[in-house]
DRENPA-3360 file (N, C-alpha, C; in nm, 2 decimals, always signed):
BEGIN
1 = XXXXXXXX = +0.10/-0.13/-0.01/-0.02/-0.03/+0.00/+0.09/+0.12/-0.01 ~ +0.05/+0.24/-0.05/+0.12/+0.38/-0.07/+0.09/+0.43/+0.07 ~ +0.20/+0.48/+0.12/+0.15/+0.54/+0.25/+0.27/+0.66/+0.27 ~ +0.25/+0.75/+0.36/+0.36/+0.83/+0.40/+0.40/+0.85/+0.54 ~ +0.50/+0.90/+0.56/+0.57/+0.93/+0.71/+0.46/+0.99/+0.81 ~ +0.44/+0.93/+0.91/+0.35/+0.96/+1.04/+0.42/+1.09/+1.10 ~ +0.30/+1.17/+1.11/+0.33/+1.31/+1.18/+0.16/+1.30/+1.24 ~ +0.17/+1.38/+1.39/+0.05/+1.39/+1.47/-0.04/+1.49/+1.42;
9 = XXXXXXXX = -0.17/+1.44/+1.42/-0.24/+1.56/+1.39/-0.40/+1.51/+1.39 ~ -0.52/+1.59/+1.38/-0.66/+1.52/+1.37/-0.71/+1.60/+1.29 ~ -0.84/+1.53/+1.24/-0.92/+1.56/+1.16/-1.09/+1.57/+1.27 ~ -1.10/+1.72/+1.28/-1.21/+1.74/+1.36/-1.38/+1.69/+1.31 ~ -1.44/+1.62/+1.37/-1.59/+1.61/+1.31/-1.60/+1.56/+1.17 ~ -1.52/+1.45/+1.18/-1.55/+1.39/+1.04/-1.69/+1.30/+1.05 ~ -1.76/+1.21/+0.94/-1.88/+1.17/+0.94/-1.86/+1.09/+0.99 ~ -1.98/+1.01/+1.07/-1.97/+0.88/+1.16/-1.95/+0.76/+1.04;
17 = XXXXXXXX = -1.91/+0.63/+1.07/-1.87/+0.54/+0.98/-1.95/+0.41/+1.00 ~ -2.07/+0.46/+1.08/-2.16/+0.33/+1.07/-2.30/+0.38/+0.99 ~ -2.32/+0.29/+0.89/-2.45/+0.35/+0.82/-2.59/+0.36/+0.88 ~ -2.70/+0.45/+0.85/-2.79/+0.47/+0.91/-2.89/+0.47/+0.79 ~ -3.00/+0.41/+0.79/-3.11/+0.46/+0.69/-3.09/+0.55/+0.59 ~ -3.05/+0.67/+0.65/-3.03/+0.79/+0.55/-2.91/+0.78/+0.50 ~ -2.81/+0.71/+0.55/-2.69/+0.72/+0.50/-2.70/+0.61/+0.38 ~ -2.77/+0.50/+0.42/-2.77/+0.40/+0.34/-2.83/+0.46/+0.17;
25 = XXXXXXXX = -2.93/+0.56/+0.19/-2.98/+0.65/+0.05/-2.86/+0.71/+0.00 ~ -2.78/+0.77/+0.10/-2.71/+0.89/+0.09/-2.58/+0.82/-0.02 ~ -2.55/+0.70/+0.02/-2.42/+0.65/-0.05/-2.44/+0.64/-0.18 ~ -2.58/+0.60/-0.23/-2.59/+0.61/-0.36/-2.58/+0.73/-0.47 ~ -2.58/+0.84/-0.37/-2.59/+0.98/-0.45/-2.47/+1.02/-0.46 ~ -2.51/+1.13/-0.51/-2.39/+1.23/-0.56/-2.36/+1.36/-0.46 ~ -2.45/+1.37/-0.33/-2.44/+1.46/-0.23/-2.34/+1.43/-0.15 ~ -2.27/+1.55/-0.16/-2.14/+1.59/-0.05/-2.19/+1.64/+0.10;
33 = XXXXXXXX = -2.13/+1.55/+0.19/-2.13/+1.64/+0.35/-2.04/+1.73/+0.36 ~ -2.07/+1.79/+0.43/-1.99/+1.90/+0.49/-1.85/+1.91/+0.48 ~ -1.77/+2.00/+0.46/-1.61/+2.00/+0.43/-1.56/+2.04/+0.59 ~ -1.48/+1.96/+0.63/-1.43/+1.98/+0.74/-1.25/+2.02/+0.71 ~ -1.24/+2.08/+0.72/-1.09/+2.16/+0.70/-0.99/+2.08/+0.80 ~ -0.87/+2.02/+0.76/-0.78/+1.94/+0.85/-0.65/+2.04/+0.91 ~ -0.66/+2.03/+0.99/-0.55/+2.10/+1.10/-0.41/+2.00/+1.04 ~ -0.30/+2.13/+1.00/-0.17/+2.04/+0.96/-0.09/+1.99/+1.07;
41 = XXXXXXXX = +0.01/+1.89/+1.07/+0.09/+1.84/+1.17/+0.17/+1.94/+1.18 ~ +0.19/+2.00/+1.33/+0.27/+2.08/+1.37/+0.41/+2.07/+1.37 ~ +0.45/+1.96/+1.39/+0.59/+1.89/+1.39/+0.66/+1.88/+1.27 ~ +0.60/+1.94/+1.14/+0.67/+1.91/+0.97/+0.75/+2.03/+0.98 ~ +0.89/+2.00/+0.91/+0.95/+2.10/+0.87/+0.94/+2.24/+0.81 ~ +1.00/+2.34/+0.82/+0.94/+2.46/+0.76/+0.90/+2.45/+0.63 ~ +0.99/+2.36/+0.54/+1.00/+2.36/+0.43/+0.86/+2.27/+0.37 ~ +0.80/+2.17/+0.43/+0.72/+2.07/+0.43/+0.58/+2.19/+0.45;
49 = XXXXXXXX = +0.60/+2.26/+0.57/+0.50/+2.31/+0.62/+0.44/+2.40/+0.54 ~ +0.53/+2.51/+0.47/+0.48/+2.60/+0.39/+0.42/+2.56/+0.26 ~ +0.46/+2.43/+0.22/+0.40/+2.34/+0.10/+0.25/+2.32/+0.11 ~ +0.23/+2.24/+0.21/+0.09/+2.24/+0.28/+0.01/+2.30/+0.31 ~ +0.07/+2.40/+0.37/-0.05/+2.57/+0.42/-0.10/+2.59/+0.30 ~ -0.05/+2.56/+0.19/-0.12/+2.60/+0.10/-0.25/+2.54/+0.05 ~ -0.25/+2.44/+0.06/-0.34/+2.28/+0.05/-0.47/+2.30/+0.12 ~ -0.47/+2.38/+0.23/-0.60/+2.38/+0.35/-0.66/+2.24/+0.30;
57 = XXXXXXXX = -0.64/+2.13/+0.35/-0.68/+1.99/+0.32/-0.80/+1.98/+0.43 ~ -0.92/+1.93/+0.35/-1.01/+1.88/+0.44/-1.06/+1.75/+0.36 ~ -1.15/+1.68/+0.48/-1.19/+1.55/+0.47/-1.35/+1.52/+0.45 ~ -1.36/+1.45/+0.35/-1.52/+1.41/+0.36/-1.54/+1.27/+0.31 ~ -1.68/+1.20/+0.35/-1.66/+1.09/+0.31/-1.67/+1.07/+0.11 ~ -1.65/+0.96/+0.07/-1.64/+0.95/-0.05/-1.80/+0.96/-0.13 ~ -1.81/+1.00/-0.28/-1.95/+0.95/-0.29/-1.92/+0.91/-0.48 ~ -2.01/+0.90/-0.51/-2.00/+0.84/-0.67/-1.95/+0.97/-0.74;
65 = XXXXXXXX = -1.99/+1.09/-0.73/-1.91/+1.18/-0.82/-1.77/+1.17/-0.82 ~ -1.69/+1.08/-0.71/-1.54/+1.06/-0.66/-1.46/+0.95/-0.75 ~ -1.58/+0.88/-0.78/-1.50/+0.76/-0.87/-1.37/+0.79/-0.96 ~ -1.39/+0.87/-1.07/-1.29/+0.90/-1.13/-1.18/+0.97/-1.08 ~ -1.17/+1.03/-0.96/-1.05/+1.09/-0.90/-0.99/+0.97/-0.83 ~ -1.07/+0.89/-0.72/-1.03/+0.76/-0.69/-0.94/+0.66/-0.79 ~ -1.00/+0.65/-0.90/-0.92/+0.57/-0.98/-0.79/+0.63/-1.05 ~ -0.81/+0.76/-1.09/-0.68/+0.81/-1.12/-0.55/+0.81/-0.97;
73 = XXXXXXXX = -0.63/+0.85/-0.85/-0.53/+0.83/-0.78/-0.47/+0.68/-0.74 ~ -0.59/+0.57/-0.75/-0.52/+0.47/-0.70/-0.44/+0.41/-0.85 ~ -0.41/+0.48/-0.99/-0.34/+0.45/-1.04/-0.19/+0.48/-1.04 ~ -0.21/+0.59/-0.97/-0.07/+0.70/-0.97/+0.02/+0.61/-0.83 ~ -0.08/+0.57/-0.72/-0.02/+0.53/-0.58/+0.03/+0.38/-0.62 ~ -0.03/+0.27/-0.70/+0.00/+0.16/-0.71/+0.04/+0.10/-0.84 ~ +0.15/+0.00/-0.81/+0.15/-0.09/-0.97/+0.04/-0.13/-1.02 ~ +0.02/-0.15/-1.13/-0.03/-0.24/-1.22/-0.07/-0.35/-1.20;
81 = XXXXXXXX = -0.18/-0.40/-1.16/-0.22/-0.56/-1.13/-0.25/-0.56/-0.96 ~ -0.22/-0.42/-0.89/-0.25/-0.43/-0.77/-0.35/-0.30/-0.73 ~ -0.41/-0.25/-0.83/-0.46/-0.13/-0.84/-0.65/-0.17/-0.82 ~ -0.74/-0.13/-0.74/-0.86/-0.15/-0.76/-0.95/-0.09/-0.90 ~ -1.01/-0.16/-0.94/-1.05/-0.12/-1.08/-1.17/-0.03/-1.06 ~ -1.22/+0.06/-1.16/-1.32/+0.16/-1.14/-1.46/+0.08/-1.07 ~ -1.49/-0.04/-1.15/-1.60/-0.11/-1.09/-1.64/-0.14/-0.95 ~ -1.46/-0.18/-0.92/-1.47/-0.19/-0.73/-1.52/-0.07/-0.66;
89 = XXXXXXXX = -1.45/+0.04/-0.70/-1.49/+0.17/-0.64/-1.62/+0.21/-0.67 ~ -1.69/+0.19/-0.75/-1.84/+0.21/-0.77/-1.91/+0.14/-0.66 ~ -1.88/+0.00/-0.67/-1.94/-0.11/-0.60/-1.90/-0.06/-0.42 ~ -1.79/-0.05/-0.40/-1.77/-0.01/-0.25/-1.80/+0.11/-0.21 ~ -1.84/+0.20/-0.28/-1.87/+0.32/-0.23/-2.03/+0.32/-0.23 ~ -2.07/+0.26/-0.33/-2.23/+0.24/-0.31/-2.27/+0.14/-0.20 ~ -2.20/+0.03/-0.18/-2.26/-0.06/-0.10/-2.23/+0.01/+0.07 ~ -2.09/+0.07/+0.07/-2.09/+0.12/+0.21/-1.97/+0.23/+0.20;
97 = XXXXXXXX = -2.04/+0.37/+0.13/-1.97/+0.48/+0.12/-1.94/+0.54/+0.27 ~ -2.01/+0.50/+0.36/-1.95/+0.55/+0.50/-1.83/+0.51/+0.58 ~ -1.77/+0.39/+0.49/-1.64/+0.34/+0.53/-1.53/+0.42/+0.45 ~ -1.55/+0.50/+0.36/-1.46/+0.55/+0.26/-1.45/+0.69/+0.26 ~ -1.32/+0.75/+0.31/-1.29/+0.89/+0.35/-1.19/+0.94/+0.20 ~ -1.22/+1.04/+0.20/-1.12/+1.14/+0.13/-1.06/+1.23/+0.19 ~ -0.90/+1.27/+0.13/-0.86/+1.40/+0.19/-0.85/+1.47/+0.02 ~ -0.93/+1.59/+0.05/-0.94/+1.67/-0.05/-0.85/+1.83/-0.03;
105 = XXXXXXXX = -0.81/+1.88/-0.13/-0.77/+2.01/-0.12/-0.87/+2.10/-0.22 ~ -0.86/+2.23/-0.27/-0.95/+2.27/-0.37/-0.83/+2.36/-0.46 ~ -0.91/+2.39/-0.59/-0.86/+2.47/-0.69/-0.95/+2.55/-0.77 ~ -0.89/+2.66/-0.77/-0.99/+2.74/-0.84/-0.98/+2.75/-1.00 ~ -1.09/+2.71/-1.08/-1.07/+2.69/-1.21/-1.06/+2.85/-1.28 ~ -1.11/+2.90/-1.22/-1.05/+3.08/-1.29/-0.93/+3.15/-1.26 ~ -0.87/+3.06/-1.16/-0.76/+3.13/-1.10/-0.64/+3.16/-1.19 ~ -0.54/+3.24/-1.18/-0.44/+3.29/-1.28/-0.32/+3.17/-1.29;
113 = XXXXXXXX = -0.26/+3.18/-1.35/-0.13/+3.09/-1.35/-0.13/+3.01/-1.42 ~ -0.05/+2.87/-1.45/-0.07/+2.75/-1.52/-0.12/+2.63/-1.43 ~ -0.17/+2.54/-1.50/-0.25/+2.44/-1.38/-0.11/+2.34/-1.35 ~ -0.14/+2.28/-1.21/-0.07/+2.22/-1.15/-0.06/+2.06/-1.23 ~ +0.05/+2.01/-1.29/+0.02/+1.90/-1.38/+0.00/+1.76/-1.23 ~ +0.07/+1.79/-1.15/+0.07/+1.70/-1.04/-0.10/+1.71/-0.96 ~ -0.14/+1.79/-0.99/-0.29/+1.79/-0.92/-0.41/+1.71/-1.01 ~ -0.36/+1.68/-1.15/-0.46/+1.64/-1.23/-0.59/+1.59/-1.17;
121 = XXXXXXXX = -0.69/+1.60/-1.22/-0.80/+1.51/-1.18/-0.90/+1.46/-1.29 ~ -0.96/+1.37/-1.27/-1.04/+1.31/-1.41/-1.10/+1.39/-1.50 ~ -1.17/+1.52/-1.43/-1.19/+1.63/-1.52/-1.14/+1.71/-1.57 ~ -1.00/+1.71/-1.56/-0.92/+1.82/-1.63/-0.78/+1.82/-1.54 ~ -0.72/+1.92/-1.59/-0.58/+1.95/-1.49/-0.62/+2.05/-1.41 ~ -0.61/+2.07/-1.24/-0.63/+2.13/-1.13/-0.57/+2.30/-1.18 ~ -0.63/+2.39/-1.14/-0.59/+2.54/-1.17/-0.50/+2.56/-1.02 ~ -0.45/+2.67/-1.00/-0.34/+2.69/-0.90/-0.48/+2.68/-0.80;
129 = XXXXXXXX = -0.40/+2.64/-0.66/-0.44/+2.62/-0.54/-0.50/+2.76/-0.45 ~ -0.60/+2.80/-0.42/-0.64/+2.90/-0.34/-0.71/+2.87/-0.23 ~ -0.72/+2.99/-0.12/-0.78/+2.94/-0.02/-0.94/+2.97/-0.02 ~ -1.00/+3.07/-0.10/-1.13/+3.06/-0.13/-1.17/+3.11/-0.26 ~ -1.29/+3.05/-0.33/-1.34/+3.09/-0.46/-1.45/+3.06/-0.44 ~ -1.53/+3.11/-0.53/-1.69/+3.10/-0.57/-1.69/+2.97/-0.63 ~ -1.59/+2.94/-0.70/-1.63/+2.80/-0.78/-1.51/+2.69/-0.78 ~ -1.48/+2.70/-0.62/-1.39/+2.58/-0.61/-1.42/+2.47/-0.62;
137 = XXXXXXXX = -1.33/+2.37/-0.68/-1.35/+2.24/-0.69/-1.25/+2.17/-0.61 ~ -1.29/+2.02/-0.58/-1.20/+1.93/-0.48/-1.13/+1.88/-0.55 ~ -1.00/+1.86/-0.51/-0.87/+1.78/-0.56/-0.85/+1.68/-0.47 ~ -0.86/+1.54/-0.52/-0.82/+1.43/-0.41/-0.69/+1.41/-0.39 ~ -0.64/+1.42/-0.26/-0.54/+1.39/-0.23/-0.47/+1.28/-0.17 ~ -0.57/+1.21/-0.11/-0.54/+1.07/-0.04/-0.66/+1.02/-0.02 ~ -0.72/+0.90/-0.03/-0.82/+0.80/+0.01/-0.80/+0.67/+0.09 ~ -0.91/+0.66/+0.16/-0.91/+0.50/+0.25/-1.06/+0.45/+0.18;
145 = XXXXXXXX = -1.06/+0.35/+0.12/-1.14/+0.26/+0.10/-1.17/+0.12/+0.17 ~ -1.26/+0.08/+0.21/-1.29/-0.03/+0.28/-1.44/-0.08/+0.27 ~ -1.44/-0.23/+0.31/-1.58/-0.30/+0.33/-1.56/-0.33/+0.45 ~ -1.66/-0.40/+0.51/-1.68/-0.50/+0.61/-1.66/-0.64/+0.58 ~ -1.61/-0.71/+0.68/-1.60/-0.87/+0.66/-1.63/-0.96/+0.79 ~ -1.68/-1.07/+0.77/-1.68/-1.17/+0.88/-1.55/-1.23/+0.92 ~ -1.46/-1.22/+0.83/-1.34/-1.28/+0.85/-1.29/-1.17/+0.97 ~ -1.13/-1.25/+1.04/-1.06/-1.14/+1.12/-0.94/-1.09/+1.01;
153 = XXXXXXXX = -0.89/-1.17/+0.90/-0.80/-1.14/+0.81/-0.86/-1.08/+0.67 ~ -0.85/-1.04/+0.61/-0.87/-1.01/+0.43/-0.82/-1.12/+0.40 ~ -0.95/-1.15/+0.33/-0.92/-1.26/+0.24/-0.95/-1.23/+0.10 ~ -0.92/-1.30/-0.02/-0.93/-1.26/-0.16/-1.07/-1.25/-0.20 ~ -1.17/-1.33/-0.14/-1.30/-1.36/-0.15/-1.36/-1.17/-0.12 ~ -1.28/-1.12/+0.02/-1.34/-1.00/+0.06/-1.33/-0.90/-0.04 ~ -1.22/-0.91/-0.13/-1.20/-0.80/-0.22/-1.29/-0.81/-0.35 ~ -1.39/-0.91/-0.35/-1.44/-0.93/-0.50/-1.55/-0.85/-0.50;
161 = XXXXXXXX = -1.62/-0.85/-0.58/-1.78/-0.81/-0.62/-1.89/-0.90/-0.61 ~ -1.99/-0.89/-0.53/-2.08/-1.00/-0.60/-2.15/-1.01/-0.72 ~ -2.17/-1.10/-0.80/-2.22/-1.08/-0.94/-2.33/-1.02/-0.96 ~ -2.42/-1.01/-0.87/-2.56/-0.93/-0.90/-2.57/-0.85/-0.78 ~ -2.46/-0.78/-0.73/-2.49/-0.68/-0.65/-2.57/-0.52/-0.67 ~ -2.61/-0.54/-0.83/-2.70/-0.40/-0.88/-2.82/-0.45/-0.84 ~ -2.85/-0.59/-0.85/-3.01/-0.62/-0.84/-3.07/-0.56/-0.72 ~ -3.21/-0.54/-0.73/-3.30/-0.54/-0.65/-3.40/-0.61/-0.59;
169 = XXXXXXXX = -3.37/-0.68/-0.48/-3.27/-0.68/-0.36/-3.15/-0.76/-0.43 ~ -3.02/-0.75/-0.43/-2.91/-0.82/-0.44/-2.92/-0.94/-0.40 ~ -2.88/-1.05/-0.42/-2.87/-1.20/-0.38/-2.73/-1.18/-0.26 ~ -2.79/-1.30/-0.19/-2.66/-1.31/-0.05/-2.56/-1.39/-0.13 ~ -2.40/-1.30/-0.08/-2.34/-1.36/-0.14/-2.21/-1.35/-0.03 ~ -2.09/-1.43/-0.02/-2.00/-1.42/+0.06/-1.89/-1.32/-0.01 ~ -1.92/-1.28/-0.13/-1.81/-1.21/-0.18/-1.81/-1.04/-0.16 ~ -1.73/-0.99/-0.12/-1.76/-0.80/-0.10/-1.78/-0.79/+0.01;
177 = XXXXXXXX = -1.85/-0.67/+0.06/-1.90/-0.63/+0.17/-2.01/-0.68/+0.24 ~ -1.97/-0.72/+0.37/-2.08/-0.80/+0.48/-2.13/-0.72/+0.53 ~ -2.26/-0.62/+0.55/-2.32/-0.53/+0.62/-2.28/-0.57/+0.76 ~ -2.30/-0.68/+0.83/-2.29/-0.70/+0.95/-2.17/-0.77/+0.99 ~ -2.06/-0.75/+0.92/-1.93/-0.80/+0.94/-1.85/-0.77/+1.07 ~ -1.79/-0.79/+1.14/-1.71/-0.77/+1.25/-1.61/-0.69/+1.23 ~ -1.54/-0.68/+1.09/-1.41/-0.65/+1.07/-1.41/-0.54/+0.95 ~ -1.35/-0.45/+0.99/-1.34/-0.33/+0.86/-1.24/-0.35/+0.79;
185 = XXXXXXXX = -1.25/-0.41/+0.65/-1.14/-0.44/+0.59/-1.06/-0.31/+0.49 ~ -0.98/-0.25/+0.53/-0.90/-0.17/+0.45/-0.86/-0.21/+0.30 ~ -0.91/-0.18/+0.21/-0.86/-0.24/+0.09/-0.75/-0.15/+0.03 ~ -0.75/-0.01/+0.06/-0.67/+0.11/-0.02/-0.66/+0.20/+0.08 ~ -0.55/+0.23/+0.11/-0.49/+0.36/+0.16/-0.36/+0.44/+0.06 ~ -0.42/+0.52/+0.00/-0.33/+0.58/-0.12/-0.32/+0.71/-0.12 ~ -0.18/+0.75/-0.13/-0.17/+0.92/-0.14/-0.11/+0.97/-0.25 ~ -0.14/+1.08/-0.30/-0.08/+1.11/-0.42/+0.06/+1.13/-0.43;
193 = XXXXXXXX = +0.15/+1.06/-0.54/+0.27/+1.03/-0.50/+0.34/+1.17/-0.45 ~ +0.31/+1.28/-0.52/+0.38/+1.41/-0.47/+0.37/+1.46/-0.32 ~ +0.28/+1.40/-0.28/+0.26/+1.43/-0.12/+0.25/+1.30/-0.02 ~ +0.34/+1.21/-0.07/+0.36/+1.13/+0.02/+0.46/+1.18/+0.09 ~ +0.49/+1.12/+0.23/+0.59/+1.15/+0.31/+0.57/+1.29/+0.40 ~ +0.44/+1.36/+0.38/+0.44/+1.50/+0.45/+0.32/+1.44/+0.56 ~ +0.27/+1.34/+0.59/+0.16/+1.34/+0.70/+0.03/+1.31/+0.67 ~ +0.01/+1.31/+0.53/-0.15/+1.33/+0.51/-0.18/+1.18/+0.51;
201 = XXXXXXXX = -0.11/+1.08/+0.50/-0.19/+0.96/+0.51/-0.21/+0.91/+0.62 ~ -0.07/+0.94/+0.70/-0.10/+0.91/+0.85/-0.20/+0.96/+0.91 ~ -0.22/+1.11/+0.90/-0.31/+1.18/+0.99/-0.48/+1.13/+0.93 ~ -0.48/+1.09/+0.79/-0.62/+1.05/+0.75/-0.67/+0.91/+0.83 ~ -0.54/+0.83/+0.82/-0.57/+0.67/+0.88/-0.58/+0.68/+1.06 ~ -0.52/+0.78/+1.13/-0.53/+0.79/+1.27/-0.68/+0.84/+1.30 ~ -0.73/+0.93/+1.21/-0.85/+0.99/+1.26/-0.98/+0.88/+1.22 ~ -0.93/+0.81/+1.11/-1.02/+0.69/+1.07/-1.03/+0.58/+1.17;
209 = XXXXXXXX = -0.92/+0.55/+1.24/-0.91/+0.50/+1.37/-1.00/+0.50/+1.47 ~ -0.97/+0.64/+1.48/-1.05/+0.73/+1.62/-1.15/+0.68/+1.60 ~ -1.24/+0.71/+1.48/-1.38/+0.72/+1.45/-1.45/+0.60/+1.48 ~ -1.39/+0.52/+1.42/-1.43/+0.32/+1.42/-1.41/+0.31/+1.56 ~ -1.37/+0.35/+1.65/-1.32/+0.32/+1.77/-1.45/+0.39/+1.86 ~ -1.47/+0.54/+1.82/-1.58/+0.58/+1.87/-1.73/+0.52/+1.85 ~ -1.73/+0.49/+1.75/-1.85/+0.41/+1.70/-1.86/+0.29/+1.77 ~ -1.77/+0.19/+1.78/-1.77/+0.08/+1.87/-1.86/-0.04/+1.80;
217 = XXXXXXXX = -1.84/-0.03/+1.67/-1.99/-0.11/+1.56/-1.88/-0.24/+1.53 ~ -1.76/-0.24/+1.50/-1.69/-0.37/+1.49/-1.60/-0.39/+1.58 ~ -1.51/-0.52/+1.55/-1.43/-0.57/+1.68/-1.31/-0.54/+1.61 ~ -1.25/-0.51/+1.50/-1.11/-0.49/+1.45/-1.13/-0.42/+1.32 ~ -0.97/-0.36/+1.28/-0.96/-0.29/+1.13/-0.84/-0.40/+1.06 ~ -0.87/-0.47/+0.98/-0.76/-0.53/+0.90/-0.71/-0.49/+0.76 ~ -0.58/-0.53/+0.74/-0.56/-0.51/+0.61/-0.45/-0.59/+0.56 ~ -0.40/-0.60/+0.42/-0.29/-0.68/+0.40/-0.19/-0.54/+0.32;
225 = XXXXXXXX = -0.07/-0.60/+0.36/+0.07/-0.48/+0.36/+0.19/-0.56/+0.30 ~ +0.25/-0.47/+0.23/+0.40/-0.54/+0.21/+0.50/-0.56/+0.34 ~ +0.60/-0.64/+0.31/+0.68/-0.68/+0.41/+0.73/-0.53/+0.46 ~ +0.78/-0.44/+0.34/+0.87/-0.30/+0.43/+0.75/-0.21/+0.47 ~ +0.63/-0.21/+0.49/+0.51/-0.14/+0.54/+0.48/-0.20/+0.66 ~ +0.51/-0.33/+0.75/+0.47/-0.35/+0.84/+0.50/-0.27/+0.97 ~ +0.65/-0.19/+0.97/+0.64/-0.12/+1.09/+0.58/+0.01/+1.07 ~ +0.54/+0.05/+0.95/+0.46/+0.17/+0.92/+0.31/+0.11/+0.99;
233 = XXXXXXXX = +0.28/+0.04/+1.00/+0.14/+0.03/+1.04/+0.13/-0.02/+1.21 ~ +0.25/-0.08/+1.24/+0.26/-0.14/+1.39/+0.28/+0.01/+1.45 ~ +0.29/+0.15/+1.40/+0.31/+0.25/+1.49/+0.14/+0.31/+1.50 ~ +0.05/+0.24/+1.44/-0.11/+0.30/+1.49/-0.14/+0.21/+1.52 ~ -0.07/+0.06/+1.60/-0.13/-0.02/+1.68/-0.17/-0.16/+1.61 ~ -0.16/-0.19/+1.47/-0.17/-0.30/+1.42/-0.04/-0.37/+1.47 ~ -0.13/-0.55/+1.48/-0.03/-0.65/+1.48/-0.01/-0.70/+1.35 ~ +0.12/-0.75/+1.33/+0.17/-0.84/+1.22/+0.10/-1.00/+1.26;
241 = XXXXXXXX = +0.00/-1.06/+1.18/-0.03/-1.19/+1.18/+0.03/-1.26/+1.10 ~ +0.16/-1.25/+1.04/+0.25/-1.33/+0.96/+0.19/-1.33/+0.82 ~ +0.23/-1.41/+0.72/+0.20/-1.40/+0.56/+0.03/-1.41/+0.56 ~ +0.00/-1.36/+0.48/-0.14/-1.35/+0.42/-0.18/-1.47/+0.34 ~ -0.29/-1.55/+0.37/-0.34/-1.63/+0.27/-0.40/-1.55/+0.13 ~ -0.43/-1.45/+0.11/-0.44/-1.33/-0.02/-0.34/-1.36/-0.08 ~ -0.37/-1.35/-0.22/-0.26/-1.34/-0.33/-0.30/-1.26/-0.43 ~ -0.38/-1.12/-0.40/-0.43/-1.04/-0.46/-0.28/-0.97/-0.55;
249 = XXXXXXXX = -0.31/-0.98/-0.70/-0.22/-0.90/-0.77/-0.10/-1.00/-0.78 ~ -0.07/-1.13/-0.74/+0.02/-1.23/-0.73/+0.14/-1.16/-0.65 ~ +0.09/-1.11/-0.53/+0.19/-1.06/-0.46/+0.16/-1.14/-0.29 ~ +0.30/-1.14/-0.27/+0.31/-1.18/-0.11/+0.27/-1.09/+0.00 ~ +0.16/-1.12/+0.08/+0.14/-1.01/+0.16/+0.14/-1.02/+0.30 ~ +0.14/-0.94/+0.40/+0.14/-1.00/+0.53/-0.02/-0.90/+0.60 ~ -0.07/-1.01/+0.68/-0.18/-0.95/+0.75/-0.18/-0.87/+0.86 ~ -0.20/-0.77/+0.88/-0.22/-0.67/+0.98/-0.36/-0.63/+1.02;
257 = XXXXXXXX = -0.37/-0.65/+1.19/-0.52/-0.64/+1.24/-0.48/-0.54/+1.36 ~ -0.58/-0.44/+1.36/-0.57/-0.36/+1.48/-0.70/-0.42/+1.54 ~ -0.70/-0.42/+1.71/-0.82/-0.48/+1.78/-0.89/-0.40/+1.82 ~ -1.00/-0.36/+1.83/-1.06/-0.27/+1.88/-1.13/-0.31/+2.02 ~ -1.12/-0.25/+2.14/-1.16/-0.32/+2.26/-1.26/-0.25/+2.30 ~ -1.39/-0.30/+2.27/-1.50/-0.23/+2.33/-1.50/-0.20/+2.48 ~ -1.45/-0.32/+2.55/-1.47/-0.32/+2.69/-1.40/-0.14/+2.74 ~ -1.31/-0.14/+2.67/-1.26/-0.04/+2.73/-1.29/+0.10/+2.69;
265 = XXXXX = -1.37/+0.12/+2.59/-1.48/+0.22/+2.53/-1.58/+0.23/+2.64 ~ -1.66/+0.13/+2.68/-1.76/+0.14/+2.79/-1.73/+0.20/+2.92 ~ -1.60/+0.15/+2.94/-1.53/+0.21/+3.07/-1.51/+0.35/+3.09 ~ -1.46/+0.41/+2.92/-1.43/+0.52/+2.92/-1.55/+0.62/+2.90 ~ -1.67/+0.58/+2.86/-1.80/+0.63/+2.88/-1.86/+0.62/+2.99;
% end
């Protein structure tokens, strides 16, 4: 998985990660929730701070209107054969959009100056970044895309799509998202290559974990990763459970699991 160096920061008031009846309907729409600007890590070196200060990043749940941007980001962050397809993004955001978060910045399409080729979106190159504009458009910098599963570790069938998922009602299948599963299976943590190593992915993942803990609806968060990124995920509390049975992309993976302690949550409440 593509990730960046850890830096402490918080994302305030992110949308809840548990689906309600209203969210079930909203996950199939293009309606955006409110933008919540993301405070930047204070520990960044001055050079990195100045660059990120221009971004004014904010977090939102992903919707179907973000699919093209997600595909572009995924393709830039992962090698061919280890990328989620466009169909998978459509399926996952439709089935459980409340588990899919994006980190965005904004660009003014009418602003002066040349476009930034590093911030190209699926709708065309982004214009110079600005703080305010009447016609701002979101540019996706990072995303976390997940589903639920009954398995403790992510399996190959968790990453698949049920053949009749668009039917009404869809049939019962062991493939893909399991609404009542006790595990959140993260399929993608991707950061735009230019902005890797600046704390954005780490900040998004920390708050994602925090929100899932607060909701208390699942027992664990699970993902698969490369051997070289085991220590990266361990700093967030994930445990290395050894070589994974998953063979996605014909790659050797390791299972990482973060246990959500419900009893501690109840005592804290």
